[in-house]
N, C-alpha and C positions, 0 to 999 in steps of 0.2 A: 119611389118606394124605398123604405129603409128598414134595417133591423134596428135594434136598440143602439148599436154603436157603429154600424157599418152602412155607408150609402150603397144602395142597390139600384143600378140603372136597368132599363128594359130595352129589348130589341136592339142590341149593339152589334154592328157588323163585325165579324171576326176576321175576314180576309186581310185587313190592314195590320193585324197582329201576327200574321204568319209570313214567312219568307216565300211561300208558294203564292200568296196573294189570291187565294181561292177559298170559297166557303160562304155559307149563309150566316145569319145572325145568332147571337146568344139570346135566349128568352130573358135571362137575367145576367147581370155582369157586375162585378165588384173588384176593387183592388185591395190587396193586403200589404200594408206597410209595416205591420207588426205581428207578433205571434198572437196577440189578442184578436186581431182581425181574422186570422185563420180560424181560431176557435169559434168566433162569432158567425163566420160564414158556414161552418159545418152545422152549427145549431140551427141557423136560419133555413138552410136547405132541408134539414130533417123536418123542421116544423111545417114547411111548405109542401113537403112530400115530393121534392124534385131532386134529380141527380146533381152531383157536384163534379166539376172538372177543373183541374188545376192547369193554368196556362203560364208557361214561362216565357222563353224568347220566341216561341212559335217556329223554331227552325227545323223541327222534326215532326211537324204536324200537318195532317191533311184533313180539312173540314168538309163535310158533305154539303151539297148545295142547299139543303133545307135547314142547315144550321144545327143548333143544339137546344133542345127543349128543357134546359135546366139552368143551373147557376154556373157561370164560368168565373173562377177566381184567379185574377191576374196577380202573380207573385211579384211583389215589389220591395220585399225586405232587403235593405241595403246594408253596406258596411263591410270593410275589410280590416280586420284587426290583426296586427302583427304581434305574435305572442313570444317572439324571440327564438333564436337558433333554428330558423326556417319554418316555424309553425305559424299557421294562419287560420283564423276562423272567419268565414266569409258568408255574408247573407245570401240566401237563395236567389234573390232578385238582382244581384250584381251581374253585369255583363261578363261572360266568361273571358273573352279576349282582353278585357280591361284588367282582369286579375292576372292573366298570363303576362301582360306587359309590365305590371307592377312587380311581379315576382322575379322576372328575369332582370329587370332594372336593379333589383336588390341583390342580384347575384345568386339567386336560389334556383338550383336545377330541379327538374322533375316534370315540368309541364311545357317546356319550351317547344316541343314538337306538336303540341296541341294548340299552337297559335293559330288565329284566324278562324277557328271553329265558331260558328254563330250560336246564339242562344245564351241562356243564363246559367249561373253556377248550379242552381238547384236541379237542373236537368242532367248534369254530368254524371252523378252517381246512379241515377235511374237507368240510363242507357249504358253505363260504364263506357263513356265516350273514349274512343281511341283513334289514333292516326299516326302515321310516320314513325312507328316503332315504340310508341308509348300508349299506355292506358291510364285513365284517371284513377283507377283502383290502386295503382302502384303507390300513390301518394296520399290517399284518403286514410285518415286515422279514425274518424267517426262521423256519423250523420245525425243531426238533430231533426226530429220530425214530430208532427202531431199524429198520434196513434188514434185513428177514428174508432177503433174497437174498444180500447181502454179509456178513450176520451181524456187523454193527457199527453203532455210532451215527453218524449223519450230520447235518449242518446244511444244510438246503436253503434257499437264498435265495428270495425271493418269486417271481422269474421262473421258477424251476424248479418251483414249486408249481402252475403252470398254472391259475390261478383264473379261473373264469367263473361265470355265473349258477347258484347253488346247487350248484356242482361244483368239483372240483379234481383234481389228480393222485391224491389219496388215495382218492377214491371212483369214479374212472373208469379212467384209463390204467394205474394201478398199484394197483388195489384189492387189499387184503390184504397188500401188500408192506411198508408202513410202519406202525409203531406210534408215534404222536405222544407225546412225553414233555414237551416244553416249547415255548412259543411266545414269540417276541420281537416286541414291538410298538413302533412309533414314533408317539406321540401328539403333540399340539401345545399346549405350555404357553401359557396365556393366549389360546388360540384361541377364535374365536366358535363358537357351536353351529350345527349344520346344521339348517336349517329348510326343506328341500326338500319335505317331505311336506305335502299340503294341510291335513290336520287340525291339524298343528302351526302352519301359517301362520295358519289361522283362529283358533286358540286365542290366539295372541300378537298378532293384528292390532291390537288396541287398547292394547297394552302401551306404556308411556311410555319404556321403555328396553329395550335388547337383553336378553333373558332370560339368566340364568346357566345354566351346564351342569347344575347340580343341579336347577334348575327345569325344564329341558327333559326330563331323565331322569325326573323325577317325573310330568310330564304324559304321557310315553310309557308309563310303568307304568299310569297311570290309563286311558289308551286301551286298553291290552292287557287290563286287568281288565274294562272295560266289554264287551269282545268275548269274554270268557271265555278269554283267552290268557295270563293270569297265573296261576301255580299258587297256588291258595288252598285249603287243606285243607277238605274237606267240600263243596266246590262240584262237583257232578257234571259241569258243563261243562268243568271243568279236567282230568277224566280223559280225556285225549286226547294226541295227539302233535303238537298244533298244526296248522298247515296240512297237510292230508292229500294234496293234489294240487298239483303244480307248475303255475305259469302256463305254458301251452303256447306254444311258438314255432312259427309256421306261415308258409307262403308268403303274401306280401301279396296274391297273386292269389286266395286263398281268402276274403278279406274280403267280397266281394259275396255269396258263397254263405251265409256266416254271417249277414250282414245280412238276406238274404231269408228265411232260416229264422226270424229274430227279428222279422220284419215291420217293418224299418226301413231307413234309408239306410246305406250303408257308412261314411259319415263319422260316423255316430252310434254306431258300435260302438267301445267303448273299446279302445284298443290303443297300443302303444309301439314305436318302431323297435328292431329286434333284429339288425341286420346287413343287408347288401345283399339286397334282395328278401324280407326276413323281418320279421315283426312278432310281438310278444308280446301274447297275449290274457289278460285276467284270468280265472282259473279260476272264481272266485266268481261272476262275471257269467254264465259259461256254465252253471254249476249252476243258478243262480236262473232263467234263461230256459229251462231244460230241465225245470223243475218241482221241482227239489231245493232247497227253501227252508229257512230256519232252522227247527229243530224237526222236520224231516222224519224219518219212520221210526217204525214202531209197535213195534219190538222192543227188545231190551236194548241194541243199538247204534243210534245215530241221529246226525243232524246237530245240532250245537250250537244252542241256542236264541239264541245271541248272535253266532255267526260261521259263515257258510255253509261255509267250507272245513274246519272242524274236525269230524271224526267223533269221537263220544264214547262212552265206556263208561258207560251210565246206571246201572250197578250189576249185577254178575254176568255181564257180557257175556264171551264167549269170542272167540278169534281167528276162529272160524268165523262168528260173528255179524257181526264187522267185515268179513270178506272178502265175505260175501253182499251187504252194503250197498255196499261198494266196487265190486263187479262190476256191481251194478244201476246205480250212478251212471255208471260208465265207459260202459256200453252205452247208457244213456239219452242222454248228451251226444253220443256218437258218432253215434247214430241221428238226433239232431236237427240237429247242426251239421257232422258229418263230421270232428270233431276228437277225437283219442284222448288222454285224460288219462293222466298218469303219476303213480304214487304217490310221495310225497316221503319218508315214513319208511322206515328200513332194516328189512327183514324178516329175522328170525332163526329158524332151525329148518328 
């Protein structure tokens, strides 16, 4: 089946397109290598009366066993254009870690701590990807996208993207309205690496000189690999969607209750300021103190042996297996601490 300009395939398995390796087929499937393909896919889906889902690198995606009864558009728009003085315009289909490697090799600081994150460039502004002391929003100048409401391409400056912790305009206020096609970044030529994260500070504490951007990116990848958060073929801990739960933001008044449940003083509960009267708690700490430790789970889905927050497909797991474990963890943490966790990966189907 085809549109006027875009080949449409039918009943395409989605599991191979995700790092979780879980999920049923897409009823319809197409690849977008240009902005014209994006517009054509939107038109075709509307004409057929089916929903449209945009697939990037599949690293933050959990697909139901029955699959998706609409059109999955796999974003493949490529290209990294260096605009000078640290500015880059990057196609949404580019592999994120490839762009990180290119930018640090060029001596441009700003994304070195985001090395090793799986997925494509187009997904980074949607989730406001962050790790090891950096967030992608710190370097984004603008996002180019197809506006399905206005039926035209728009360039959204950073302030209009409404970036906040693991969220943006694209996955909250205007979910499903925009399809990201390109992202413009402003990095810092000759800039020093960001060393806010404790593990990085410890690693370079004895260094005789300020580490290079390439060195920092390599160490970040090493940390991610040690935690099973770097995609390595054949490693069962890597069949996951990374951190499965968001770090919850709660009222500061809840801290004494959390501390009491953990048998400690409120000052000993790890937390960070998250706005007036609010604090952010580490989800991994909550899981561990509720009994959900590394390697937990007797079934085909379990907690990673190297990272508490990663739920993994140990081989042959289904969405139903992951969902059962997810519900068990959410209920257990809420029962123990009165804090309800939220899933981080996008659910499709």
